[in-house]
N, CA, C and O of each residue as an XYZ file, in Angstrom:
280
protein
N       0.709     -1.279      0.067
C       0.154     -0.044     -0.081
C       0.951      1.536     -0.144
O       1.642      2.025      0.749
N       0.815      1.783     -0.687
C       1.260      3.964     -1.200
C       0.491      4.722      0.135
O      -0.706      4.996      0.221
N       1.096      4.862      0.702
C       0.458      5.705      1.964
C       2.000      6.963      1.610
O       3.176      6.837      1.270
N       0.777      8.449      2.050
C       1.711     10.155      2.153
C       1.367     10.216      3.360
O       0.187      9.962      3.601
N       2.172     10.527      4.362
C       2.218     10.554      5.778
C       3.128     11.762      6.316
O       4.351     11.698      6.434
N       2.420     12.748      6.590
C       3.606     13.799      7.473
C       3.856     13.441      8.607
O       2.987     13.461      9.479
N       5.186     13.011      8.848
C       6.107     12.251     10.361
C       7.033     13.401     10.418
O       7.315     13.870      9.316
N       7.485     13.874     11.287
C       8.490     14.908     11.912
C       9.678     14.153     11.140
O       9.576     12.959     10.857
N      10.429     14.659     10.923
C      12.026     13.861     10.549
C      12.672     13.328     11.996
O      13.338     12.294     12.057
N      12.353     14.267     13.282
C      13.604     13.345     14.421
C      13.346     12.475     14.573
O      14.181     11.609     14.837
N      11.606     12.138     14.463
C      10.986     10.451     14.081
C      11.715      9.638     13.370
O      12.401      8.733     13.844
N      11.583      9.974     11.925
C      12.051      9.636     11.245
C      13.175      8.591     11.199
O      13.251      7.382     10.982
N      14.246      9.869     11.580
C      15.695      9.232     12.301
C      15.717      8.752     12.957
O      16.343      7.705     12.790
N      15.145      8.960     14.226
C      15.180      7.839     15.496
C      14.870      6.168     15.087
O      15.517      5.163     15.381
N      13.718      6.313     14.358
C      13.454      5.385     14.098
C      14.512      4.344     12.623
O      15.055      3.335     12.172
N      14.238      5.267     12.581
C      15.768      3.971     10.950
C      17.158      4.076     12.349
O      17.304      3.081     13.059
N      17.759      4.913     12.510
C      18.427      4.505     13.879
C      18.005      3.414     14.878
O      18.801      2.626     15.390
N      16.680      3.440     15.110
C      16.747      2.358     15.974
C      16.618      0.698     15.470
O      16.899     -0.366     16.022
N      15.958      1.117     13.935
C      15.965     -0.359     13.544
C      16.803     -0.557     12.750
O      16.570     -1.712     12.394
N      17.848     -0.129     12.082
C      18.727     -0.656     11.187
C      18.864     -0.411     10.154
O      19.928     -0.077      9.634
N      17.138     -0.595      9.293
C      16.633     -0.663      8.883
C      17.312     -0.018      7.599
O      18.008      0.940      7.937
N      17.325     -0.279      6.054
C      18.058      0.369      5.102
C      17.259      1.647      4.401
O      17.807      2.424      3.619
N      16.497      1.693      4.628
C      15.297      3.005      4.002
C      14.147      3.014      5.646
O      13.964      2.408      6.702
N      13.641      4.215      4.806
C      12.321      4.518      5.774
C      11.564      3.612      5.500
O      11.150      2.941      6.445
N      11.056      3.228      3.934
C       9.828      2.052      4.496
C      10.169      1.252      5.240
O       9.517      1.039      6.262
N      11.274      0.584      4.948
C      11.981     -0.814      5.798
C      11.523     -0.211      7.552
O      10.816     -0.684      8.442
N      12.039      0.571      7.469
C      12.290      0.483      9.184
C      10.715      0.966      9.483
O      10.215      0.616     10.552
N       9.969      1.731      8.590
C       8.535      1.491      9.461
C       7.899      0.874      9.200
O       6.800      1.354      9.483
N       7.794     -0.083      8.751
C       7.702     -1.874      8.370
C       8.092     -2.124      9.919
O       7.203     -1.995     10.760
N       9.371     -2.470     10.307
C       9.858     -2.611     11.776
C       9.511     -2.119     12.638
O       9.580     -2.788     13.669
N       9.052     -0.972     12.732
C       8.474     -0.379     13.869
C       7.212     -0.297     13.989
O       6.759     -0.006     15.096
N       6.268     -0.548     12.808
C       4.872     -0.861     13.183
C       5.171     -2.394     13.578
O       5.003     -2.744     14.746
N       5.474     -3.015     12.914
C       5.451     -4.618     13.409
C       5.135     -5.218     14.745
O       4.269     -5.972     15.190
N       6.647     -4.303     15.411
C       7.253     -3.915     16.935
C       5.914     -3.740     17.408
O       5.346     -4.671     17.979
N       5.422     -2.766     17.248
C       4.522     -1.527     17.387
C       3.620     -2.528     17.893
O       3.558     -2.778     19.096
N       2.947     -3.086     17.066
C       1.440     -4.349     16.656
C       1.948     -4.907     17.664
O       1.389     -4.638     18.727
N       3.312     -5.984     17.731
C       3.422     -7.535     18.597
C       3.381     -6.800     20.053
O       3.561     -7.642     20.933
N       3.218     -5.632     20.517
C       3.460     -4.935     22.276
C       2.024     -4.776     22.252
O       1.447     -5.267     23.222
N       1.365     -4.256     21.455
C       0.262     -4.158     21.566
C      -0.388     -5.355     22.128
O      -0.722     -5.460     23.308
N      -0.594     -6.502     20.963
C      -1.373     -7.589     20.931
C      -0.515     -8.781     22.183
O      -0.905     -9.924     22.417
N       0.901     -7.983     22.930
C       1.617     -8.949     24.455
C       0.216     -8.036     25.288
O      -0.515     -8.618     26.089
N       0.071     -6.858     24.999
C      -0.552     -6.227     26.424
C      -1.827     -6.869     26.736
O      -2.142     -7.234     27.868
N      -2.996     -7.070     25.040
C      -4.122     -7.645     25.259
C      -4.425     -9.226     26.244
O      -5.111     -9.546     27.215
N      -3.452     -9.898     25.302
C      -3.402    -11.547     25.980
C      -2.613    -11.135     27.431
O      -2.181    -12.147     27.983
N      -2.341     -9.938     28.137
C      -1.921    -10.287     29.219
C      -3.086     -9.864     29.912
O      -3.146    -10.112     31.116
N      -4.179     -9.169     29.264
C      -5.455     -8.965     30.205
C      -6.371     -9.917     30.285
O      -7.155    -10.191     31.193
N      -6.135    -10.562     28.881
C      -6.736    -11.470     29.156
C      -6.358    -12.862     29.883
O      -7.102    -13.807     30.146
N      -5.144    -12.721     30.098
C      -5.021    -14.031     31.071
C      -5.519    -13.271     32.690
O      -6.347    -13.700     33.494
N      -4.805    -12.219     32.754
C      -5.254    -11.597     33.880
C      -6.968    -11.784     34.213
O      -7.406    -11.641     35.354
N      -7.590    -12.027     33.374
C      -9.402    -12.047     33.883
C      -9.372    -13.274     33.865
O      -9.763    -13.572     34.994
N      -8.995    -14.954     32.884
C      -9.122    -15.615     32.664
C      -7.379    -16.177     32.765
O      -6.734    -16.314     31.725
N      -6.806    -16.442     34.035
C      -5.700    -17.211     34.317
C      -6.341    -18.752     34.025
O      -7.342    -19.455     34.162
N      -4.138    -18.679     33.208
C      -3.952    -20.755     32.588
C      -4.127    -21.409     33.733
O      -3.715    -21.255     34.882
N      -4.669    -22.006     33.308
C      -4.745    -23.044     35.106
C      -3.979    -24.725     34.024
O      -4.180    -25.095     32.868
N      -3.167    -25.261     35.089
C      -2.443    -27.346     34.539
C      -3.826    -28.265     35.017
O      -4.745    -28.305     35.835
N      -3.421    -28.733     34.231
C      -4.696    -30.330     34.237
C      -4.302    -30.733     35.084
O      -3.268    -31.050     35.671
N      -5.367    -30.697     35.116
C      -4.320    -31.988     37.026
C      -3.634    -33.054     36.806
O      -3.037    -33.599     37.735
N      -3.595    -33.551     35.516
C      -2.920    -34.769     34.875
C      -1.275    -33.934     35.094
O      -0.342    -34.539     35.621
N      -1.146    -32.527     34.609
C      -0.208    -32.225     34.996
C       1.096    -32.897     35.325
O       1.061    -33.764     36.199
N       2.424    -32.570     34.653
C       3.356    -33.194     35.486
C       4.780    -32.696     34.756
O       5.162    -33.022     33.632
N       5.449    -31.826     35.696
C       6.875    -31.469     34.936
C       8.377    -32.695     34.355
O       9.180    -32.760     33.424
N       7.995    -33.549     35.731
C       8.397    -34.711     35.230
C       8.639    -35.621     33.850
O       9.590    -36.177     33.302
N       7.302    -35.451     33.633
C       6.434    -36.063     31.878
C       6.894    -34.899     31.186
O       7.585    -35.375     30.286
N       6.918    -33.715     31.080
C       7.273    -32.855     30.329
C       8.780    -32.957     29.387
O       9.079    -33.123     28.205
N       9.642    -32.704     30.959
C      10.976    -32.961     30.998
C      11.199    -34.162     29.867
O      11.827    -33.920     28.836
N      10.770    -35.160     30.073
C      11.104    -37.002     29.152
C      10.603    -36.392     28.045
O      11.486    -35.832     27.397
N       9.286    -36.275     27.499
C       9.201    -35.539     26.463
C       9.905    -34.185     25.484
O       9.622    -33.897     24.321
N      10.987    -33.448     26.490
C      11.277    -32.440     25.340
C      13.203    -33.318     25.610
O      14.192    -32.773     25.119
N      13.280    -34.256     26.191
C      14.761    -34.817     26.151
C      14.265    -35.994     25.029
O      15.055    -36.937     25.065
N      13.266    -36.181     24.126
C      13.290    -37.209     22.981
C      13.506    -36.452     22.017
O      13.598    -36.912     20.879
């Protein structure tokens, strides 16, 4: 998608510096993907806080270790 946006030069410069991307487009893609991932994690944290995960009564850490070692 082609977009025209007015973004402050300082913000674009900082984004390019932190992402290490080759150009502005790649920098913005990296920054937007990271921002979106953080938002999804925050939403998941809220959901888990409302409905905490519960282990099955048949859960055993030793069984999990055995599976991981195979």
